All heavy atoms as an XYZ file, in Angstrom:
860
protein
N     -32.185   -106.533     16.647
C     -31.821   -107.489     17.662
C     -30.755   -106.918     18.588
O     -30.784   -107.185     19.787
C     -31.348   -108.788     17.011
C     -32.418   -109.522     16.194
S     -33.908   -109.928     17.118
C     -33.317   -111.173     18.202
N     -29.853   -106.108     18.037
C     -28.824   -105.503     18.875
C     -29.445   -104.563     19.896
O     -29.015   -104.510     21.051
C     -27.797   -104.763     18.004
C     -26.942   -105.692     17.191
C     -26.047   -104.954     16.209
O     -25.975   -103.702     16.255
O     -25.409   -105.638     15.389
N     -30.470   -103.819     19.457
C     -31.137   -102.892     20.372
C     -31.822   -103.668     21.499
O     -31.727   -103.298     22.665
C     -32.157   -102.026     19.625
C     -32.910   -101.126     20.534
C     -32.470    -99.944     21.065
C     -34.223   -101.343     21.056
N     -33.437    -99.409     21.880
C     -34.527   -100.243     21.904
C     -35.174   -102.341     20.904
C     -35.733   -100.128     22.567
C     -36.379   -102.224     21.574
C     -36.647   -101.128     22.392
N     -32.513   -104.737     21.161
C     -33.184   -105.554     22.174
C     -32.144   -106.087     23.163
O     -32.353   -106.030     24.382
C     -33.983   -106.706     21.529
C     -35.186   -106.133     20.775
C     -34.433   -107.716     22.581
C     -35.959   -107.146     19.954
N     -31.046   -106.574     22.647
C     -29.984   -107.080     23.520
C     -29.446   -105.965     24.420
O     -29.230   -106.173     25.615
C     -28.853   -107.685     22.682
C     -27.830   -108.433     23.491
C     -28.399   -109.640     24.227
O     -29.290   -110.313     23.701
O     -27.943   -109.894     25.350
N     -29.287   -104.760     23.870
C     -28.780   -103.639     24.671
C     -29.759   -103.203     25.760
O     -29.370   -102.558     26.722
C     -28.440   -102.443     23.770
O     -29.624   -101.798     23.323
N     -31.029   -103.566     25.606
C     -32.062   -103.232     26.593
C     -32.262   -104.353     27.614
O     -33.196   -104.305     28.405
C     -33.392   -102.937     25.888
C     -33.380   -101.685     25.047
C     -33.241   -100.409     25.870
O     -33.886   -100.293     26.932
O     -32.472    -99.530     25.456
N     -31.409   -105.367     27.562
C     -31.526   -106.469     28.520
C     -32.245   -107.676     27.968
O     -32.727   -108.518     28.725
N     -32.347   -107.746     26.647
C     -33.028   -108.880     26.026
C     -34.529   -108.807     26.254
O     -35.075   -107.784     26.664
N     -35.194   -109.906     26.001
C     -36.656   -109.962     26.160
C     -37.078   -109.622     27.592
O     -38.011   -108.839     27.785
C     -37.209   -111.336     25.715
C     -36.905   -111.594     24.238
C     -38.699   -111.450     26.009
C     -37.523   -110.600     23.277
N     -36.387   -110.155     28.623
C     -36.791   -109.782     29.988
C     -36.670   -108.269     30.248
O     -37.521   -107.685     30.923
C     -35.838   -110.568     30.890
C     -35.411   -111.737     30.053
C     -35.347   -111.196     28.647
N     -35.645   -107.655     29.710
C     -35.467   -106.212     29.880
C     -36.552   -105.414     29.181
O     -37.081   -104.437     29.738
N     -36.903   -105.813     27.973
C     -37.976   -105.145     27.225
C     -39.303   -105.322     27.954
O     -40.093   -104.380     28.068
C     -38.067   -105.701     25.784
C     -36.802   -105.366     24.999
C     -39.306   -105.191     25.078
C     -36.602   -103.905     24.695
N     -39.547   -106.528     28.466
C     -40.796   -106.767     29.185
C     -40.895   -105.872     30.420
O     -41.929   -105.248     30.671
C     -40.894   -108.238     29.594
C     -42.183   -108.554     30.338
C     -42.299   -110.013     30.730
O     -41.267   -110.696     30.870
O     -43.444   -110.459     30.904
N     -39.827   -105.770     31.171
C     -39.810   -104.925     32.369
C     -40.032   -103.458     31.991
O     -40.796   -102.741     32.640
C     -38.473   -105.094     33.100
C     -38.367   -104.329     34.381
C     -37.043   -104.596     35.066
C     -36.921   -103.755     36.323
N     -35.637   -103.955     36.996
N     -39.394   -103.030     30.939
C     -39.526   -101.652     30.452
C     -40.967   -101.363     30.030
O     -41.540   -100.333     30.389
C     -38.568   -101.499     29.258
C     -38.471   -100.169     28.633
C     -37.373   -100.277     27.547
N     -37.156    -99.025     26.907
C     -37.644    -98.703     25.723
N     -38.380    -99.565     25.046
N     -37.398    -97.526     25.201
N     -41.582   -102.292     29.289
C     -42.951   -102.094     28.826
C     -43.953   -102.129     29.980
O     -44.926   -101.374     29.981
C     -43.309   -103.111     27.752
C     -42.611   -102.817     26.441
O     -42.188   -101.693     26.187
N     -42.477   -103.824     25.610
N     -43.716   -102.983     30.948
C     -44.586   -103.019     32.130
C     -44.526   -101.694     32.882
O     -45.551   -101.190     33.341
C     -44.200   -104.185     33.042
C     -44.618   -105.521     32.492
C     -44.102   -106.705     33.305
O     -43.311   -106.515     34.256
O     -44.498   -107.839     32.977
N     -43.337   -101.122     33.007
C     -43.180    -99.840     33.714
C     -43.895    -98.710     32.973
O     -44.536    -97.853     33.598
C     -41.697    -99.514     33.893
N     -43.805    -98.710     31.641
C     -44.494    -97.665     30.858
C     -46.004    -97.783     31.021
O     -46.694    -96.778     31.251
C     -44.121    -97.776     29.374
C     -42.677    -97.441     29.078
C     -42.372    -97.441     27.592
C     -42.700    -98.728     26.893
N     -42.271    -98.769     25.498
N     -46.526    -98.998     30.915
C     -47.970    -99.205     31.053
C     -48.428    -98.832     32.459
O     -49.466    -98.174     32.627
C     -48.334   -100.648     30.732
N     -47.663    -99.214     33.471
C     -48.027    -98.889     34.849
C     -48.099    -97.383     35.043
O     -49.043    -96.873     35.657
C     -47.040    -99.511     35.836
C     -47.390    -99.220     37.290
C     -46.406    -99.858     38.238
C     -46.721    -99.653     39.707
N     -47.423    -98.494     40.124
N     -47.137    -96.670     34.522
C     -47.136    -95.212     34.647
C     -48.405    -94.614     34.039
O     -49.079    -93.782     34.664
C     -45.895    -94.621     33.976
C     -45.822    -93.102     33.906
C     -45.844    -92.474     35.294
C     -44.565    -92.683     33.151
N     -48.771    -95.053     32.860
C     -49.949    -94.497     32.195
C     -51.235    -94.911     32.910
O     -52.113    -94.071     33.154
C     -49.977    -94.902     30.727
C     -51.073    -94.273     29.883
C     -51.138    -92.754     30.037
C     -50.871    -94.643     28.415
N     -51.359    -96.180     33.258
C     -52.560    -96.620     33.976
C     -52.665    -95.935     35.343
O     -53.762    -95.578     35.779
C     -52.605    -98.142     34.120
C     -53.011    -98.851     32.850
C     -52.165    -99.748     32.211
C     -54.263    -98.615     32.267
C     -52.543   -100.400     31.054
C     -54.648    -99.266     31.100
C     -53.782   -100.152     30.497
O     -54.162   -100.793     29.333
N     -51.534    -95.724     36.024
C     -51.564    -95.006     37.310
C     -52.042    -93.573     37.117
O     -52.784    -93.048     37.954
C     -50.186    -95.016     37.970
C     -49.820    -96.354     38.598
O     -50.694    -97.254     38.674
O     -48.652    -96.497     39.006
N     -51.655    -92.941     36.033
C     -52.117    -91.580     35.742
C     -53.630    -91.572     35.554
O     -54.325    -90.693     36.076
C     -51.401    -91.023     34.492
O     -49.993    -91.006     34.736
C     -51.882    -89.617     34.161
N     -54.131    -92.544     34.833
C     -55.577    -92.645     34.610
C     -56.296    -92.911     35.929
O     -57.258    -92.217     36.276
C     -55.877    -93.761     33.582
C     -55.348    -93.376     32.201
C     -57.382    -94.058     33.534
C     -55.278    -94.516     31.203
N     -55.818    -93.898     36.679
C     -56.474    -94.313     37.922
C     -56.445    -93.234     39.000
O     -57.354    -93.161     39.828
C     -55.818    -95.586     38.465
C     -55.927    -96.780     37.550
C     -57.329    -97.356     37.467
O     -58.075    -97.270     38.449
O     -57.667    -97.886     36.396
N     -55.425    -92.392     38.998
C     -55.295    -91.373     40.046
C     -55.946    -90.043     39.668
O     -55.763    -89.051     40.369
C     -53.813    -91.150     40.378
O     -53.143    -90.548     39.280
N     -56.714    -90.033     38.594
C     -57.291    -88.774     38.107
C     -58.635    -88.428     38.749
O     -59.269    -87.452     38.350
C     -57.469    -88.831     36.583
O     -58.532    -89.702     36.236
N     -59.071    -89.214     39.702
C     -60.347    -88.940     40.337
C     -61.541    -89.094     39.413
O     -62.572    -88.466     39.603
N     -61.380    -89.918     38.390
C     -62.469    -90.170     37.450
C     -62.456    -89.279     36.221
O     -63.262    -89.482     35.309
N     -61.561    -88.309     36.157
C     -61.488    -87.459     34.964
C     -61.117    -88.302     33.751
O     -61.664    -88.137     32.673
C     -60.486    -86.317     35.159
C     -60.480    -85.335     34.019
C     -61.501    -84.404     33.892
C     -59.469    -85.346     33.079
C     -61.514    -83.493     32.833
C     -59.469    -84.448     32.018
C     -60.500    -83.518     31.894
N     -60.170    -89.217     33.956
C     -59.831    -90.219     32.944
C     -60.362    -91.555     33.434
O     -60.352    -91.834     34.632
C     -58.314    -90.316     32.745
C     -57.674    -89.023     32.296
C     -56.863    -88.297     33.159
C     -57.891    -88.528     31.022
C     -56.276    -87.110     32.752
C     -57.312    -87.335     30.604
C     -56.506    -86.636     31.483
O     -55.937    -85.452     31.077
N     -60.817    -92.369     32.522
C     -61.286    -93.702     32.902
C     -60.921    -94.699     31.815
O     -60.863    -94.358     30.641
C     -62.798    -93.704     33.129
O     -63.478    -93.333     31.942
N     -60.671    -95.916     32.254
C     -60.329    -96.985     31.322
C     -61.512    -97.951     31.266
O     -61.898    -98.507     32.289
C     -59.073    -97.708     31.781
S     -58.589    -99.027     30.653
N     -62.090    -98.161     30.070
C     -63.255    -99.032     29.961
C     -62.926   -100.526     29.920
O     -63.813   -101.344     29.719
C     -63.880    -98.586     28.637
C     -62.719    -98.132     27.822
C     -61.766    -97.515     28.805
N     -61.671   -100.867     30.138
C     -61.238   -102.268     30.058
C     -60.954   -102.781     31.472
O     -60.287   -102.108     32.257
C     -59.967   -102.399     29.184
C     -59.507   -103.842     29.102
C     -60.199   -101.817     27.808
N     -61.459   -103.976     31.780
C     -61.203   -104.589     33.083
C     -59.694   -104.697     33.303
O     -58.936   -105.005     32.377
C     -61.813   -105.984     33.147
C     -63.320   -106.002     33.093
C     -63.856   -107.423     33.119
O     -63.180   -108.315     33.675
O     -64.948   -107.617     32.574
N     -59.263   -104.491     34.538
C     -57.827   -104.503     34.850
C     -57.132   -105.767     34.356
O     -56.038   -105.700     33.804
C     -57.603   -104.318     36.347
C     -57.823   -102.898     36.795
C     -57.469   -102.711     38.260
C     -57.750   -101.259     38.640
N     -57.315   -100.952     39.997
N     -57.752   -106.915     34.531
C     -57.123   -108.179     34.139
C     -56.953   -108.311     32.624
O     -56.155   -109.114     32.158
C     -57.933   -109.357     34.668
N     -57.688   -107.516     31.851
C     -57.649   -107.629     30.392
C     -56.931   -106.466     29.711
O     -56.909   -106.400     28.485
C     -59.082   -107.715     29.851
O     -59.724   -108.852     30.377
N     -56.359   -105.573     30.478
C     -55.730   -104.381     29.898
C     -54.448   -104.715     29.148
O     -53.652   -105.544     29.568
C     -55.440   -103.352     30.983
C     -56.704   -102.749     31.537
C     -56.403   -101.740     32.607
N     -57.641   -101.167     33.116
C     -57.711   -100.324     34.107
N     -56.605    -99.934     34.721
N     -58.868    -99.844     34.499
N     -54.263   -104.011     28.058
C     -53.081   -104.187     27.223
C     -51.922   -103.351     27.752
O     -52.114   -102.238     28.237
C     -53.410   -103.746     25.795
O     -52.250   -103.733     25.003
N     -50.721   -103.862     27.586
C     -49.518   -103.096     27.899
C     -49.022   -102.346     26.663
O     -48.142   -101.512     26.768
C     -48.421   -104.018     28.409
C     -48.746   -104.609     29.752
C     -47.648   -105.534     30.202
C     -48.081   -106.221     31.473
N     -47.745   -107.610     31.517
N     -49.603   -102.653     25.515
C     -49.162   -102.034     24.268
C     -50.103   -100.940     23.778
O     -49.653    -99.968     23.193
C     -49.023   -103.086     23.169
C     -47.881   -104.039     23.352
S     -46.283   -103.227     23.129
C     -45.625   -103.354     24.778
N     -51.395   -101.095     23.978
C     -52.380   -100.119     23.514
C     -53.325    -99.801     24.670
O     -54.168   -100.618     25.024
C     -53.176   -100.665     22.321
C     -52.302   -100.762     21.096
O     -51.845    -99.770     20.567
N     -52.051   -101.983     20.656
N     -53.144    -98.625     25.240
C     -53.931    -98.203     26.394
C     -55.085    -97.350     25.893
O     -54.871    -96.341     25.211
C     -53.061    -97.404     27.384
C     -53.895    -96.880     28.542
C     -51.899    -98.274     27.881
N     -56.300    -97.775     26.209
C     -57.480    -97.003     25.820
C     -58.072    -96.348     27.059
O     -58.035    -96.905     28.153
C     -58.544    -97.870     25.107
C     -58.022    -98.381     23.781
C     -58.994    -99.016     25.978
N     -58.582    -95.126     26.866
C     -59.205    -94.427     27.980
C     -60.157    -93.363     27.464
O     -60.119    -92.990     26.296
C     -58.150    -93.815     28.921
C     -57.247    -92.787     28.294
C     -57.529    -91.427     28.389
C     -56.091    -93.166     27.645
C     -56.683    -90.479     27.839
C     -55.234    -92.234     27.086
C     -55.532    -90.884     27.184
N     -61.024    -92.929     28.345
C     -61.978    -91.862     28.050
C     -61.575    -90.635     28.861
O     -60.960    -90.752     29.922
C     -63.408    -92.275     28.416
C     -63.948    -93.501     27.708
C     -63.858    -93.483     26.200
N     -64.510    -92.382     25.548
C     -65.540    -92.466     24.717
N     -66.057    -93.650     24.457
N     -66.036    -91.411     24.139
N     -61.951    -89.479     28.352
C     -61.689    -88.219     29.032
C     -63.031    -87.625     29.442
O     -63.950    -87.543     28.620
C     -60.933    -87.232     28.111
C     -60.637    -85.920     28.840
C     -59.653    -87.858     27.572
N     -63.142    -87.232     30.702
C     -64.343    -86.567     31.218
C     -65.613    -87.347     30.892
O     -66.589    -86.785     30.403
C     -64.423    -85.132     30.710
N     -65.563    -88.652     31.126
C     -66.741    -89.482     30.901
C     -67.112    -89.679     29.449
O     -68.210    -90.102     29.135
N     -66.200    -89.382     28.541
C     -66.473    -89.558     27.115
C     -67.068    -88.329     26.452
O     -67.591    -88.429     25.340
N     -66.992    -87.176     27.109
C     -67.489    -85.932     26.529
C     -66.739    -85.659     25.215
O     -65.528    -85.453     25.211
C     -67.281    -84.779     27.517
C     -67.771    -83.449     26.999
O     -67.171    -82.936     26.026
O     -68.725    -82.901     27.571
N     -67.474    -85.669     24.104
C     -66.873    -85.561     22.779
C     -66.051    -84.283     22.607
O     -64.942    -84.321     22.079
C     -67.966    -85.645     21.703
C     -67.393    -85.787     20.311
O     -66.551    -86.690     20.108
O     -67.771    -84.989     19.425
N     -66.560    -83.154     23.069
C     -65.831    -81.897     22.881
C     -64.551    -81.871     23.709
O     -63.522    -81.370     23.243
C     -66.721    -80.694     23.207
O     -67.089    -80.701     24.571
N     -64.573    -82.431     24.900
C     -63.358    -82.465     25.735
C     -62.348    -83.442     25.135
O     -61.152    -83.166     25.137
C     -63.699    -82.868     27.189
C     -64.670    -81.862     27.773
C     -62.448    -83.025     28.015
C     -64.189    -80.971     28.848
N     -62.835    -84.577     24.622
C     -61.902    -85.528     24.017
C     -61.261    -84.940     22.761
O     -60.076    -85.143     22.512
C     -62.593    -86.859     23.737
C     -62.871    -87.615     25.031
C     -63.407    -89.010     24.840
O     -64.002    -89.304     23.781
O     -63.238    -89.827     25.774
N     -62.021    -84.195     21.971
C     -61.435    -83.529     20.796
C     -60.423    -82.479     21.228
O     -59.358    -82.338     20.614
C     -62.533    -82.902     19.938
C     -63.311    -83.932     19.153
C     -64.387    -83.301     18.302
C     -65.147    -84.390     17.539
N     -66.265    -83.879     16.784
N     -60.727    -81.743     22.285
C     -59.790    -80.747     22.818
C     -58.524    -81.440     23.314
O     -57.413    -80.974     23.060
C     -60.458    -79.958     23.945
C     -59.577    -78.914     24.576
C     -60.299    -78.185     25.717
C     -59.342    -77.201     26.374
N     -59.859    -76.669     27.619
N     -58.684    -82.561     24.021
C     -57.532    -83.324     24.507
C     -56.639    -83.721     23.334
O     -55.423    -83.511     23.366
C     -58.005    -84.573     25.260
C     -56.883    -85.437     25.777
C     -56.411    -85.275     27.061
C     -56.295    -86.416     24.978
C     -55.371    -86.070     27.547
C     -55.261    -87.205     25.441
C     -54.798    -87.034     26.741
N     -57.242    -84.295     22.298
C     -56.468    -84.754     21.136
C     -55.759    -83.595     20.457
O     -54.588    -83.717     20.078
C     -57.379    -85.479     20.149
N     -56.444    -82.466     20.305
C     -55.836    -81.296     19.647
C     -54.684    -80.740     20.474
O     -53.613    -80.424     19.936
C     -56.896    -80.226     19.407
N     -54.895    -80.620     21.774
C     -53.830    -80.080     22.625
C     -52.665    -81.054     22.757
O     -51.510    -80.635     22.820
C     -54.386    -79.687     23.991
C     -55.287    -78.462     23.911
C     -55.754    -77.951     25.265
O     -55.139    -78.293     26.303
O     -56.734    -77.182     25.273
N     -52.961    -82.341     22.767
C     -51.888    -83.335     22.799
C     -51.052    -83.237     21.523
O     -49.823    -83.250     21.578
C     -52.463    -84.736     22.968
N     -51.719    -83.130     20.380
C     -50.986    -83.005     19.109
C     -50.139    -81.740     19.093
O     -48.996    -81.756     18.625
C     -51.966    -83.023     17.939
N     -50.687    -80.639     19.613
C     -49.933    -79.381     19.670
C     -48.702    -79.528     20.570
O     -47.686    -78.863     20.355
C     -50.827    -78.249     20.168
N     -48.792    -80.420     21.549
C     -47.668    -80.690     22.445
C     -46.754    -81.791     21.900
O     -45.892    -82.286     22.609
C     -48.188    -81.072     23.826
N     -46.977    -82.161     20.635
C     -46.194    -83.180     19.943
C     -46.401    -84.584     20.507
O     -45.523    -85.427     20.453
C     -44.720    -82.799     19.902
C     -44.496    -81.474     19.178
C     -43.076    -81.074     19.084
N     -42.342    -82.097     18.335
C     -41.036    -82.193     18.309
N     -40.305    -81.334     18.960
N     -40.436    -83.141     17.615
N     -47.594    -84.811     21.063
C     -48.014    -86.130     21.533
C     -49.073    -86.599     20.549
O     -50.249    -86.337     20.709
C     -48.569    -86.035     22.953
C     -47.597    -85.475     23.998
C     -48.340    -85.079     25.263
C     -46.498    -86.483     24.286
N     -48.645    -87.247     19.495
C     -49.527    -87.555     18.374
C     -50.168    -88.929     18.501
O     -49.690    -89.790     19.216
C     -48.770    -87.458     17.030
C     -48.272    -86.039     16.805
C     -47.616    -88.440     16.981
N     -51.281    -89.092     17.796
C     -51.929    -90.389     17.685
C     -52.800    -90.760     18.863
O     -53.061    -91.938     19.079
N     -53.300    -89.788     19.620
C     -54.106    -90.123     20.790
C     -55.565    -90.460     20.487
O     -56.167    -91.198     21.264
C     -54.078    -88.999     21.842
O     -54.586    -87.804     21.268
C     -52.681    -88.787     22.378
N     -56.171    -89.940     19.416
C     -57.585    -90.292     19.199
C     -57.767    -91.795     19.016
O     -56.951    -92.461     18.381
C     -57.957    -89.540     17.921
C     -56.992    -88.409     17.858
C     -55.710    -88.965     18.431
N     -58.841    -92.297     19.577
C     -59.127    -93.729     19.524
C     -59.822    -94.130     18.244
O     -59.721    -93.467     17.210
N     -60.567    -95.186     18.336
C     -61.274    -95.754     17.191
C     -62.307    -94.773     16.659
O     -63.023    -94.132     17.419
C     -61.937    -97.063     17.604
C     -62.425    -97.860     16.448
N     -63.647    -97.631     15.866
C     -61.849    -98.862     15.761
C     -63.810    -98.481     14.871
N     -62.733    -99.249     14.787
N     -62.418    -94.657     15.349
C     -63.299    -93.663     14.740
C     -64.767    -93.850     15.077
O     -65.519    -92.898     15.123
C     -63.095    -93.620     13.226
C     -63.513    -94.873     12.511
C     -63.188    -94.793     11.017
N     -63.397    -96.062     10.373
C     -62.492    -97.023     10.291
N     -61.311    -96.854     10.802
N     -62.782    -98.154      9.686
N     -65.200    -95.085     15.338
C     -66.611    -95.275     15.667
C     -66.863    -95.444     17.165
O     -67.973    -95.233     17.621
C     -67.186    -96.476     14.909
O     -66.570    -97.661     15.340
N     -65.840    -95.808     17.925
C     -65.997    -96.001     19.365
C     -65.602    -94.749     20.139
O     -66.145    -94.460     21.189
C     -65.172    -97.220     19.841
C     -65.270    -97.409     21.335
C     -65.615    -98.467     19.108
N     -64.658    -93.997     19.595
C     -64.208    -92.777     20.262
C     -63.184    -93.055     21.339
O     -62.557    -94.096     21.373
N     -63.057    -92.085     22.223
C     -62.080    -92.201     23.295
C     -60.664    -91.970     22.801
O     -60.430    -91.474     21.701
N     -59.717    -92.325     23.641
C     -58.307    -92.151     23.337
C     -57.647    -93.519     23.296
O     -58.083    -94.461     23.959
C     -57.626    -91.323     24.432
C     -58.214    -89.949     24.656
S     -57.924    -88.840     23.265
C     -59.599    -88.517     22.763
N     -56.592    -93.609     22.525
C     -55.791    -94.829     22.478
C     -54.346    -94.411     22.339
O     -53.989    -93.648     21.438
C     -56.156    -95.716     21.301
C     -55.357    -97.027     21.317
C     -55.609    -97.817     20.080
N     -54.693    -97.331     19.060
C     -54.104    -98.120     18.166
N     -54.362    -99.389     18.142
N     -53.297    -97.617     17.280
N     -53.522    -94.897     23.238
C     -52.100    -94.571     23.219
C     -51.327    -95.872     23.036
O     -51.502    -96.816     23.811
C     -51.673    -93.876     24.528
C     -50.185    -93.648     24.561
C     -52.421    -92.555     24.693
N     -50.497    -95.912     22.018
C     -49.669    -97.092     21.768
C     -48.342    -96.956     22.500
O     -47.714    -95.900     22.453
C     -49.429    -97.255     20.268
O     -50.653    -97.550     19.625
N     -47.947    -98.017     23.167
C     -46.705    -98.036     23.941
C     -45.746    -99.096     23.391
O     -45.132    -99.832     24.140
C     -47.012    -98.334     25.418
C     -47.930    -97.360     26.128
C     -48.204    -97.833     27.562
C     -47.354    -95.968     26.127
N     -45.632    -99.146     22.101
C     -44.781   -100.150     21.480
C     -43.341   -100.021     21.960
O     -42.967    -99.044     22.601
C     -44.875   -100.057     19.959
C     -46.271   -100.317     19.444
C     -46.920    -99.406     18.627
C     -46.958   -101.473     19.809
C     -48.208    -99.646     18.164
C     -48.248   -101.716     19.361
C     -48.864   -100.801     18.540
O     -50.137   -101.038     18.105
N     -42.526   -101.004     21.647
C     -41.163   -101.075     22.158
C     -40.357    -99.799     21.938
O     -39.572    -99.406     22.790
C     -40.418   -102.259     21.538
C     -40.969   -103.587     21.995
O     -41.599   -103.701     23.039
N     -40.735   -104.619     21.200
N     -40.531    -99.137     20.815
C     -39.734    -97.953     20.502
C     -40.137    -96.726     21.321
O     -39.389    -95.753     21.387
C     -39.821    -97.633     19.018
N     -41.301    -96.758     21.958
C     -41.736    -95.626     22.783
C     -40.926    -95.630     24.068
O     -40.861    -96.639     24.779
C     -43.247    -95.722     23.097
C     -43.675    -94.627     24.060
C     -44.059    -95.660     21.816
N     -40.313    -94.499     24.362
C     -39.452    -94.405     25.543
C     -40.264    -94.103     26.801
O     -41.383    -93.593     26.731
C     -38.420    -93.284     25.370
O     -39.119    -92.030     25.278
C     -37.558    -93.499     24.125
N     -39.671    -94.397     27.922
C     -40.291    -94.034     29.207
C     -40.463    -92.518     29.279
O     -41.467    -92.028     29.785
C     -39.471    -94.540     30.381
C     -40.101    -94.081     31.701
C     -39.604    -94.854     32.891
N     -40.172    -94.310     34.097
C     -41.188    -94.835     34.756
N     -41.750    -95.924     34.318
N     -41.639    -94.281     35.855
N     -39.499    -91.788     28.752
C     -39.582    -90.329     28.773
C     -40.802    -89.827     28.008
O     -41.448    -88.860     28.427
C     -38.294    -89.712     28.192
C     -37.070    -89.922     29.050
C     -36.464    -91.328     28.952
O     -36.751    -92.062     27.981
O     -35.711    -91.698     29.871
N     -41.144    -90.493     26.918
C     -42.333    -90.107     26.153
C     -43.599    -90.345     26.967
O     -44.526    -89.531     26.955
C     -42.396    -90.876     24.835
N     -43.645    -91.460     27.697
C     -44.808    -91.758     28.536
C     -44.869    -90.781     29.706
O     -45.948    -90.332     30.095
C     -44.805    -93.227     29.004
C     -46.027    -93.539     29.852
C     -44.736    -94.164     27.804
N     -43.730    -90.414     30.246
C     -43.692    -89.405     31.307
C     -44.213    -88.063     30.794
O     -44.958    -87.371     31.497
C     -42.281    -89.260     31.865
C     -41.846    -90.449     32.695
C     -40.369    -90.453     33.061
O     -39.600    -89.611     32.536
O     -39.983    -91.310     33.871
N     -43.839    -87.705     29.570
C     -44.334    -86.456     28.977
C     -45.847    -86.507     28.809
O     -46.553    -85.530     29.090
C     -43.654    -86.198     27.630
N     -46.369    -87.645     28.367
C     -47.816    -87.802     28.229
C     -48.494    -87.701     29.590
O     -49.512    -87.024     29.737
C     -48.158    -89.135     27.560
C     -49.651    -89.471     27.490
C     -50.414    -88.427     26.673
C     -49.836    -90.861     26.911
N     -47.946    -88.363     30.587
C     -48.517    -88.336     31.926
C     -48.553    -86.907     32.476
O     -49.559    -86.471     33.047
C     -47.702    -89.249     32.850
O     -48.217    -89.236     34.152
N     -47.480    -86.178     32.278
C     -47.425    -84.773     32.712
C     -48.475    -83.963     31.972
O     -49.198    -83.155     32.581
C     -46.022    -84.194     32.463
O     -45.086    -84.937     33.251
C     -45.949    -82.722     32.823
N     -48.597    -84.171     30.661
C     -49.617    -83.478     29.867
C     -51.015    -83.796     30.402
O     -51.850    -82.899     30.558
C     -49.514    -83.879     28.390
C     -50.686    -83.412     27.579
C     -50.734    -82.108     27.101
C     -51.759    -84.252     27.336
C     -51.838    -81.657     26.381
C     -52.864    -83.821     26.616
C     -52.898    -82.525     26.137
N     -51.267    -85.068     30.680
C     -52.590    -85.476     31.148
C     -52.934    -84.818     32.481
O     -54.066    -84.354     32.681
C     -52.677    -87.000     31.265
C     -52.691    -87.703     29.918
S     -52.566    -89.510     30.038
C     -54.175    -89.907     30.734
N     -51.978    -84.760     33.394
C     -52.238    -84.111     34.687
C     -52.518    -82.621     34.501
O     -53.431    -82.071     35.115
C     -51.063    -84.345     35.643
C     -51.004    -85.772     36.174
C     -50.009    -85.940     37.323
N     -48.670    -85.479     37.005
C     -47.737    -86.217     36.412
N     -48.003    -87.463     36.066
N     -46.543    -85.720     36.164
N     -51.772    -81.982     33.637
C     -51.982    -80.552     33.377
C     -53.310    -80.317     32.663
O     -54.037    -79.381     32.984
C     -50.810    -79.991     32.560
C     -50.904    -78.501     32.288
C     -50.884    -77.629     33.541
O     -50.516    -78.097     34.639
O     -51.266    -76.445     33.417
N     -53.657    -81.157     31.706
C     -54.930    -81.021     30.998
C     -56.083    -81.173     31.988
O     -57.048    -80.404     31.949
C     -55.048    -82.067     29.882
C     -56.280    -81.917     29.040
C     -56.304    -81.034     27.982
C     -57.419    -82.654     29.328
C     -57.445    -80.877     27.221
C     -58.574    -82.515     28.562
C     -58.581    -81.612     27.506
N     -55.978    -82.124     32.854
C     -57.015    -82.318     33.876
C     -57.143    -81.081     34.756
O     -58.220    -80.613     35.072
C     -56.700    -83.534     34.730
C     -57.675    -83.718     35.873
C     -57.287    -84.927     36.721
N     -58.079    -84.926     37.924
C     -57.606    -85.091     39.146
N     -56.315    -85.289     39.314
N     -58.400    -85.060     40.180
N     -55.991    -80.534     35.166
C     -55.993    -79.353     36.042
C     -56.682    -78.163     35.369
O     -57.453    -77.448     35.985
C     -54.561    -78.993     36.433
C     -54.466    -77.869     37.469
C     -53.027    -77.463     37.744
N     -52.422    -76.771     36.636
C     -52.675    -75.513     36.293
N     -53.549    -74.801     36.958
N     -52.062    -74.950     35.266
N     -56.406    -77.984     34.083
C     -56.942    -76.807     33.382
C     -58.318    -77.023     32.759
O     -59.003    -76.058     32.443
C     -55.964    -76.330     32.292
O     -55.760    -77.382     31.348
C     -54.631    -75.907     32.901
N     -58.728    -78.283     32.612
C     -60.004    -78.561     31.954
C     -61.048    -79.166     32.886
O     -62.216    -79.241     32.523
C     -59.789    -79.534     30.783
O     -58.925    -78.985     29.838
N     -60.612    -79.673     34.018
C     -61.527    -80.384     34.906
C     -62.226    -79.503     35.814
O     -63.159    -79.012     36.075
């Protein structure tokens, strides 16, 4: 509770989480289709962002997950039967961590697209 209060209370946490989600969704949306989100904009989560890489190409998504893990960005693989990527943006995830992911995603696109 002290941490939440130090972050501006519930309104501060909400603003922080909205900014993290916006950064990640903007990275996906600005990728020229390399990344895509299969969820309608109005229904997208601010806590769990799902996306596909290169149209859902299994080998590219596995490469993305492996390279993300090597870059210490863990937990990106999505559902075991649906595939894709899933990134959790829970309260403890910092903006800096999302910025690092966004930078990784842009670089991965540049080198793999």
